[in-house]
matplotlib code that plots the C-alpha trace (Angstrom):
import matplotlib.pyplot as plt

x = [0.0, 1.1, 1.3, -2.2, -2.3, -5.1, -5.0, -6.0, -7.5, -4.8, -1.4, 1.7, 2.8, 0.2, -0.3, 3.5, 3.1, 0.1, 2.3, 5.3, 2.9, 3.7, 1.8, 4.7, 6.9, 3.9, 5.3, 5.5, 2.9, 0.3, -0.6, -1.7, -4.1, -3.8, -6.9, -4.6, -2.7, -5.7, -7.7, -4.6, -4.8, -8.5, -8.2, -5.0, -3.8, -7.0, -5.7, -2.1, 0.5, 2.6, 6.6, 5.6, 3.3, 0.2, -2.7, -4.5, -7.9, -9.2, -12.8, -15.6, -17.1, -13.9, -13.5, -17.4, -17.0, -14.1, -15.6, -19.2, -17.2, -17.8, -14.6, -12.2, -10.4, -8.9, -6.6, -3.2, -1.4, 1.5, 1.7, 2.0, 4.7, 6.9, 6.4, 6.1, 7.4, 6.5, 5.5, 2.3, 1.6, 1.4, -1.0, -3.1, -3.6, -4.0, -6.5, -8.9, -12.1, -10.6, -8.1, -10.4, -12.9, -15.9, -16.8, -14.5, -14.8, -18.8, -18.5, -16.4, -18.5, -21.9, -20.6, -19.9, -22.5, -25.2, -23.3, -23.2, -26.9, -28.9, -31.0, -28.0, -25.9, -28.7, -28.8, -25.2, -26.9, -27.2, -23.5, -22.2, -24.8, -23.1, -19.5, -20.1, -21.4, -18.6, -15.9, -17.5, -17.9, -13.8, -13.1, -15.4, -13.3, -10.2, -10.9, -7.9, -7.7, -6.2, -9.3, -7.9, -6.4, -8.8, -11.9, -12.0, -9.8, -11.7, -15.2, -14.4, -11.9, -14.4, -17.1, -15.1, -13.4, -17.0, -18.2, -15.3, -15.4, -12.1, -11.4, -12.2, -8.9, -6.9, -8.2, -5.1, -2.7, -4.6, -5.2, -1.3, -0.8, -3.3, -2.2, 1.2, -0.7, -2.4, 0.9, 2.4, -0.6, 0.5, 2.2, 5.6, 7.2, 10.3, 11.7, 11.7, 8.0, 7.1, 9.6, 7.4, 4.1, 5.1, 5.8, 2.9, 0.8, 2.5, 1.5, -1.9, -2.5, -1.1, -3.5, -6.5, -5.8, -5.9, -9.1, -10.6, -9.3, -10.8, -14.1, -13.8, -13.0, -16.4, -18.3, -21.4, -24.6, -27.4, -26.9, -23.4, -22.7, -19.4, -17.7, -15.4, -18.6, -19.9, -16.6, -16.0, -19.5, -19.1, -16.0, -17.5, -20.7, -18.3, -18.4, -15.5, -13.6, -9.9, -8.4, -6.1, -9.3, -11.4, -8.0, -7.4, -11.0, -11.1, -7.9, -9.7, -13.2, -11.0, -9.1, -12.0, -13.6, -12.0, -9.2, -11.1, -14.2, -11.5, -10.5, -14.0, -14.6, -11.4, -10.7, -14.6, -14.5, -11.0, -13.2, -16.4, -13.9, -12.9, -16.6, -18.1, -21.4, -21.7, -20.8, -23.2, -26.0, -25.6, -27.4, -30.7, -30.8, -33.7, -33.3, -34.8, -32.1, -29.0, -28.5, -27.6, -25.3, -23.3, -23.3, -22.1, -19.2, -18.4, -17.9, -15.8, -13.5, -13.0, -11.1, -9.8, -8.5, -7.4, -8.6, -7.0, -8.6, -6.9, -8.6, -9.2, -10.4, -10.0, -12.2, -13.3, -13.7, -15.0, -11.5, -10.0, -9.3, -7.9, -5.9, -6.6, -3.9, -4.0, -3.3, -5.9, -5.7, -8.5, -8.6, -12.4, -11.0, -10.4, -13.4, -16.1, -14.3, -14.9, -16.7, -18.2, -20.6, -20.7, -21.7, -18.9, -17.5, -14.8, -17.4, -18.7, -22.3, -24.3, -27.9, -26.3, -28.7, -27.4, -24.6, -24.1, -20.2, -18.1, -16.4, -17.8, -16.7, -19.6, -20.3, -19.6, -16.8, -18.4, -17.5, -18.7, -18.9, -20.4, -23.9, -21.8, -19.9, -22.8, -24.1, -21.3, -21.1, -25.0, -24.6, -21.0, -21.0, -24.4, -23.7, -20.2, -21.9, -24.6, -22.1, -18.9, -20.6, -17.4, -14.9, -11.8, -8.4, -5.4, -2.9, -2.1, -3.3, -0.9, -1.9, -0.8, 1.9, -0.3, -1.4, -4.1, -5.9, -6.2, -6.3, -4.8, -2.1, -3.3, -5.8, -5.4, -8.9, -10.2, -13.9, -14.8, -16.0, -19.7, -18.7]
y = [0.1, 3.6, 6.4, 8.3, 11.6, 13.8, 16.2, 13.6, 10.4, 8.4, 7.2, 9.1, 6.5, 6.5, 10.4, 10.6, 8.6, 10.2, 13.6, 12.0, 11.1, 13.0, 13.2, 13.9, 10.6, 8.1, 5.1, 1.8, -0.2, 3.0, 2.6, -0.7, 0.2, 3.8, 3.6, 2.4, 5.5, 7.6, 6.5, 7.2, 10.6, 10.8, 9.7, 11.6, 14.5, 15.5, 18.8, 17.7, 19.4, 17.9, 19.0, 21.5, 23.8, 22.3, 21.1, 17.6, 17.3, 13.9, 13.8, 14.3, 17.3, 19.2, 18.2, 19.5, 22.6, 23.6, 22.6, 24.5, 27.5, 30.1, 32.1, 28.8, 29.3, 26.6, 29.0, 27.4, 29.7, 30.5, 27.4, 25.5, 28.3, 27.1, 23.8, 23.4, 26.8, 28.1, 25.9, 23.9, 22.3, 25.3, 26.5, 23.6, 23.6, 27.1, 28.1, 25.0, 25.4, 22.9, 25.6, 28.5, 30.4, 31.8, 33.6, 32.4, 28.9, 29.5, 31.1, 28.1, 25.3, 26.4, 26.0, 21.9, 21.3, 20.4, 17.4, 16.0, 16.5, 13.4, 13.5, 14.1, 11.1, 8.8, 8.6, 7.1, 3.9, 1.9, 2.8, 1.4, -1.5, -2.7, -1.9, -3.9, -7.1, -6.9, -6.8, -9.5, -11.8, -11.3, -12.2, -15.0, -16.1, -15.5, -17.2, -15.2, -11.3, -8.4, -6.9, -2.9, -2.9, -5.7, -4.5, -1.5, 1.2, 0.7, 1.8, 4.9, 6.2, 4.8, 7.1, 10.2, 10.1, 10.0, 12.9, 15.4, 14.5, 12.8, 9.7, 6.7, 5.2, 7.7, 6.9, 4.8, 7.3, 10.3, 8.2, 8.0, 11.8, 12.6, 10.2, 12.0, 15.7, 14.2, 12.6, 15.7, 17.0, 14.5, 15.9, 15.2, 14.7, 14.6, 17.1, 14.6, 13.8, 17.8, 17.7, 14.4, 16.3, 19.3, 17.5, 15.4, 18.7, 20.5, 17.2, 16.8, 20.8, 20.8, 17.6, 19.7, 22.5, 20.7, 19.5, 22.7, 24.6, 21.5, 22.4, 26.1, 25.3, 23.3, 25.2, 24.2, 24.0, 23.5, 22.0, 21.1, 17.1, 17.0, 19.3, 20.5, 21.6, 23.7, 25.3, 26.3, 28.0, 29.5, 31.1, 32.3, 33.8, 35.8, 34.5, 35.8, 32.6, 32.4, 29.6, 28.8, 28.3, 26.4, 23.8, 23.5, 22.7, 20.0, 18.7, 19.0, 17.4, 14.2, 13.5, 13.9, 11.4, 8.3, 7.7, 8.1, 6.2, 3.4, 3.4, 2.7, 0.1, -1.8, -1.1, -1.5, -5.1, -5.6, -4.7, -6.8, -10.0, -8.7, -9.2, -12.0, -11.9, -8.6, -9.3, -12.4, -10.1, -7.6, -9.6, -9.1, -5.9, -3.7, -0.6, 1.2, -0.7, 0.0, 3.6, 2.7, 0.2, 2.5, 5.2, 2.9, 1.6, 5.2, 5.9, 2.7, 3.3, 7.3, 6.9, 10.9, 10.4, 14.5, 17.8, 21.1, 24.4, 27.7, 29.6, 33.3, 33.8, 32.3, 29.3, 27.3, 23.5, 21.0, 19.6, 23.1, 26.4, 26.9, 30.1, 32.5, 31.4, 28.3, 25.5, 22.6, 19.4, 17.8, 13.7, 12.2, 9.1, 9.3, 11.4, 8.6, 6.1, 8.1, 6.6, 9.7, 10.0, 6.2, 3.2, 0.5, 2.7, -0.1, -2.6, -2.6, -2.7, -2.3, -1.9, 1.0, 3.5, 6.6, 7.8, 11.4, 10.6, 13.0, 11.4, 13.8, 16.9, 19.4, 23.0, 24.6, 22.6, 19.3, 16.5, 17.7, 14.0, 12.3, 11.4, 9.8, 7.8, 6.9, 5.3, 3.4, 1.9, 1.3, -0.9, -2.3, -3.9, -5.9, -7.1, -8.0, -10.4, -11.5, -13.0, -14.1, -15.3, -17.5, -14.3, -14.9, -13.6, -15.1, -13.2, -10.2, -6.6, -4.0, -0.7, 2.6, 4.5, 7.8, 9.3, 11.5, 8.8, 5.7, 3.0, -0.2, -0.8, -4.7, -6.9, -10.5, -12.3, -15.5, -15.6, -18.9, -22.3, -20.5, -18.1]
z = [-0.1, -1.0, 1.5, 0.8, -1.0, 0.4, -2.3, -5.0, -3.1, -4.3, -2.9, -3.3, -5.7, -8.2, -8.2, -9.0, -12.0, -13.4, -12.7, -14.9, -17.7, -21.1, -23.8, -26.0, -25.0, -24.1, -22.2, -23.7, -24.5, -24.9, -28.2, -27.8, -25.0, -23.7, -21.3, -18.3, -18.5, -19.2, -16.3, -14.0, -15.1, -14.5, -11.0, -10.2, -12.3, -14.5, -15.2, -16.6, -17.5, -20.4, -21.0, -23.5, -21.2, -22.8, -20.4, -20.7, -19.8, -19.1, -17.5, -19.1, -17.5, -18.0, -21.5, -22.0, -20.6, -22.6, -25.7, -24.8, -24.0, -26.9, -26.1, -26.5, -29.9, -32.2, -33.8, -33.5, -36.3, -33.8, -32.4, -35.8, -37.3, -34.6, -35.1, -38.9, -39.9, -43.3, -46.0, -47.6, -44.2, -42.2, -45.1, -44.8, -40.9, -40.7, -43.9, -43.5, -41.2, -38.7, -37.2, -37.9, -35.3, -36.3, -38.6, -41.2, -39.8, -40.4, -43.8, -44.9, -43.1, -44.5, -48.1, -47.6, -45.0, -47.4, -48.9, -44.8, -43.7, -42.9, -46.2, -48.3, -46.6, -47.1, -50.7, -50.4, -48.7, -52.1, -52.5, -49.2, -49.2, -52.5, -51.6, -48.6, -50.1, -52.7, -50.1, -48.0, -51.2, -51.8, -47.6, -48.2, -51.3, -49.2, -45.9, -44.5, -44.8, -43.3, -42.4, -42.4, -45.8, -47.8, -46.0, -43.7, -45.4, -48.9, -48.1, -46.4, -49.2, -52.1, -50.5, -49.7, -53.1, -54.7, -52.6, -53.0, -56.7, -57.4, -59.7, -57.7, -59.0, -57.3, -54.0, -52.6, -53.9, -52.2, -48.9, -48.5, -49.2, -46.7, -44.2, -44.3, -44.1, -40.8, -39.0, -38.2, -36.0, -33.3, -30.2, -31.0, -34.6, -36.0, -39.0, -41.0, -40.7, -41.0, -44.2, -45.5, -44.4, -46.6, -49.5, -49.6, -48.8, -51.7, -54.0, -52.6, -53.2, -56.7, -57.8, -56.0, -58.0, -61.3, -60.6, -59.4, -62.6, -64.7, -62.7, -63.2, -67.2, -67.9, -65.3, -62.5, -64.2, -62.0, -58.1, -57.4, -57.2, -55.7, -53.0, -55.3, -57.5, -54.7, -53.8, -57.2, -57.6, -54.1, -55.5, -58.9, -56.7, -54.7, -51.5, -50.6, -51.0, -52.3, -54.4, -51.5, -49.1, -51.8, -52.4, -48.7, -48.1, -50.3, -48.5, -45.3, -46.3, -47.7, -44.9, -42.4, -44.5, -44.6, -41.5, -38.3, -40.2, -41.3, -37.7, -36.3, -38.5, -37.7, -34.2, -33.8, -35.0, -33.1, -29.5, -31.2, -30.9, -27.9, -26.6, -28.6, -27.1, -28.5, -31.8, -31.8, -30.7, -33.6, -36.4, -34.0, -33.7, -35.4, -37.7, -34.6, -31.8, -34.6, -34.0, -30.3, -31.1, -33.1, -30.6, -28.5, -30.8, -31.5, -27.9, -26.9, -30.0, -30.1, -33.6, -33.2, -29.4, -29.0, -30.1, -29.1, -27.9, -26.5, -23.4, -23.9, -20.5, -17.1, -16.5, -13.7, -14.3, -12.2, -11.7, -11.0, -12.7, -15.8, -16.6, -19.8, -22.8, -21.7, -24.5, -23.9, -25.6, -24.7, -24.5, -25.7, -25.6, -21.8, -21.5, -23.3, -20.6, -17.5, -14.5, -13.4, -16.3, -17.8, -16.1, -16.4, -19.0, -19.8, -21.1, -24.5, -24.3, -27.8, -25.6, -23.8, -23.5, -21.9, -24.1, -24.9, -25.8, -27.1, -30.2, -32.9, -30.6, -29.7, -30.7, -34.1, -34.4, -34.2, -36.8, -40.2, -41.3, -38.6, -39.9, -42.9, -40.6, -38.8, -41.8, -42.9, -39.2, -39.4, -42.8, -42.3, -38.5, -38.9, -42.6, -41.4, -38.0, -40.5, -43.2, -40.6, -37.3, -36.9, -37.7, -35.7, -35.5, -37.5, -36.1, -34.0, -34.2, -35.0, -34.0, -35.1, -33.4, -33.4, -30.4, -32.0, -34.3, -32.7, -35.7, -36.9, -39.3, -39.6, -38.5, -39.8, -39.5, -40.3, -41.8, -40.0, -41.7, -41.9, -44.5]

ax = plt.figure().add_subplot(projection="3d")
ax.plot(x, y, z, "-o")
ax.set_aspect("equal")
plt.show()
């Protein structure tokens, strides 16, 4: 037994371990299962100082409090300039709406919002159904597959390529470029990673610009049928969208539409195999019950683990004060497993009824594509469970070494004798 620590309710040993945690140098084993350390932080150091001076929030009500505060800023121009230097990577991560505050954020978002409202998203149901069935047929023929490469990646990338307006055959190339642009957002990366991100951002931007100019030349007749067409139409209608904003918005929407959903499908399947009773129950769910099951998978997986805000005024959180000017890292992966907000949060329970998770964020910056991700999940998971009730591991899963996006590099599976 350790010596009690009155300030935290833990022991001096557990408190010291929590305070020694550094998001910029995570402990061995963190990528396989971060929850052990996140629980330690929730219990013993919920307003946690990282080595770079940022503050990591891990409790549910603290995360929601900052997210709901309209004064909190997403602008990271100065931070990213220090981190990335001048170049294509900085232009992307400071021009797109993800790191811009209102009114610029709202001006940009309203142009692409129509493509992701529930009615528009529902138009893609037949496409997702057909693609999922085809990939399941291919999996049955193989018997064994790498679920990430052969299945989970292919559905989101095919869909978002179509929505943005890129040729479908370019999906693989664009996914690779997009991941190289995203990875430098991790808390600590090497100069080599930043240089590679700059090269990828430049190549992707040139690619997009070529397609934008092609759409401009032929014009947009009637309602836009792709994100590129909508942005070009907005530019032509003098909505004060610059060419740079058009390019970076295309890149942002593309990146937002594939990796997190890939991770939801892949990591969600990994966890379902760890909870075989829940996997077996999936085919029994009605259309009315499926949304609740999907929300639970989204909570449990939390594909995007971290987001950032900067306070512009002093805030009083449930766990303590937060000073103005603090660079805050919100850990929704921890908030979604907080025992103070969820009953038995470490258990995957597809029949959970109270589930106000924060996987898709809150407020004006809530995930643009959340309805699309939900639709993909509602189709994919039940089809998978019905087709392959004896699905089993054929090897060890390999998690990405990525603090911000929790995903798998590979997940070897055997579809089972009942395929």
